[in-house]
C-alpha positions as a Python dict, from the first residue, in 0.01 Angstrom:
ca = {
    (1, 'M'): (0, 0, 0),
    (2, 'S'): (-207, 315, -137),
    (3, 'S'): (-319, 262, -493),
    (4, 'F'): (-312, 626, -562),
    (5, 'E'): (10, 780, -724),
    (6, 'P'): (225, 1107, -491),
    (7, 'E'): (23, 1338, -690),
    (8, 'I'): (-290, 1230, -634),
    (9, 'R'): (-203, 1178, -272),
    (10, 'D'): (-115, 1542, -214),
    (11, 'Y'): (-359, 1650, -397),
    (12, 'L'): (-680, 1454, -199),
    (13, 'R'): (-489, 1597, 128),
    (14, 'K'): (-521, 1942, 9),
    (15, 'V'): (-859, 1923, 0),
    (16, 'L'): (-872, 1726, 273),
    (17, 'R'): (-766, 2004, 491),
    (18, 'T'): (-969, 2248, 327),
    (19, 'I'): (-1277, 2154, 381),
    (20, 'S'): (-1126, 2019, 770),
    (21, 'A'): (-1072, 2382, 807),
    (22, 'C'): (-1348, 2538, 669),
    (23, 'M'): (-1599, 2285, 834),
    (24, 'L'): (-1434, 2389, 1224),
    (25, 'F'): (-1397, 2763, 1072),
    (26, 'S'): (-1819, 2777, 994),
    (27, 'L'): (-1878, 2513, 1348),
    (28, 'F'): (-1692, 2719, 1590),
    (29, 'H'): (-1918, 3058, 1518),
    (30, 'M'): (-2153, 2862, 1464),
    (31, 'T'): (-2233, 2739, 1776),
    (32, 'V'): (-2062, 3038, 1947),
    (33, 'G'): (-2248, 3283, 1804),
    (34, 'I'): (-2593, 3136, 1886),
    (35, 'Y'): (-2508, 2981, 2215),
    (36, 'F'): (-2424, 3335, 2305),
    (37, 'N'): (-2747, 3514, 2143),
    (38, 'W'): (-2347, 3732, 2007),
    (39, 'A'): (-2452, 3714, 1635),
    (40, 'F'): (-2757, 3893, 1639),
    (41, 'F'): (-2856, 4226, 1726),
    (42, 'E'): (-3128, 4334, 1929),
    (43, 'G'): (-3209, 4633, 1871),
    (44, 'Q'): (-2916, 4724, 1969),
    (45, 'I'): (-2465, 4672, 1937),
    (46, 'R'): (-2328, 4539, 2234),
    (47, 'T'): (-2017, 4415, 2339),
    (48, 'G'): (-2051, 4102, 2254),
    (49, 'N'): (-2154, 4152, 1912),
    (50, 'I'): (-1827, 4361, 1861),
    (51, 'I'): (-1595, 4118, 2030),
    (52, 'Y'): (-1717, 3813, 1838),
    (53, 'Y'): (-1735, 4013, 1487),
    (54, 'L'): (-1318, 4119, 1614),
    (55, 'I'): (-1276, 3766, 1640),
    (56, 'L'): (-1493, 3627, 1318),
    (57, 'L'): (-1278, 3897, 1168),
    (58, 'I'): (-983, 3813, 1290),
    (59, 'S'): (-1036, 3402, 1269),
    (60, 'L'): (-1152, 3422, 935),
    (61, 'A'): (-837, 3617, 800),
    (62, 'G'): (-586, 3325, 970),
    (63, 'L'): (-855, 3057, 772),
    (64, 'I'): (-757, 3191, 445),
    (65, 'Y'): (-336, 3253, 546),
    (66, 'Y'): (-357, 2891, 657),
    (67, 'L'): (-523, 2791, 321),
    (68, 'Y'): (-302, 3019, 108),
    (69, 'K'): (-50, 2816, 254),
    (70, 'V'): (-159, 2477, 241),
    (71, 'W'): (-269, 2527, -139),
    (72, 'S'): (61, 2754, -245),
    (73, 'E'): (316, 2469, -129),
    (74, 'A'): (584, 2370, -357),
    (75, 'K'): (607, 2065, -520),
    (76, 'K'): (844, 1810, -200),
    (77, 'D'): (1042, 1648, -478),
    (78, 'V'): (1092, 1262, -424),
}
């Protein structure tokens, strides 16, 4: 019942996956960083800061890999 063509529908799904993954990444890291106060340096670097930023970098690499896979999907034959 959808009036979209398959190419447009696939493109919109990619856009939606991209926006959703980026929003989830941002909201998670903003919440954890501010709630546990790990995103801020208060005079010195603490262990929590190091752990937070390592997790941030690892999950950023995962997000970039996920977005690369989403946008480089081969066109499926219908």
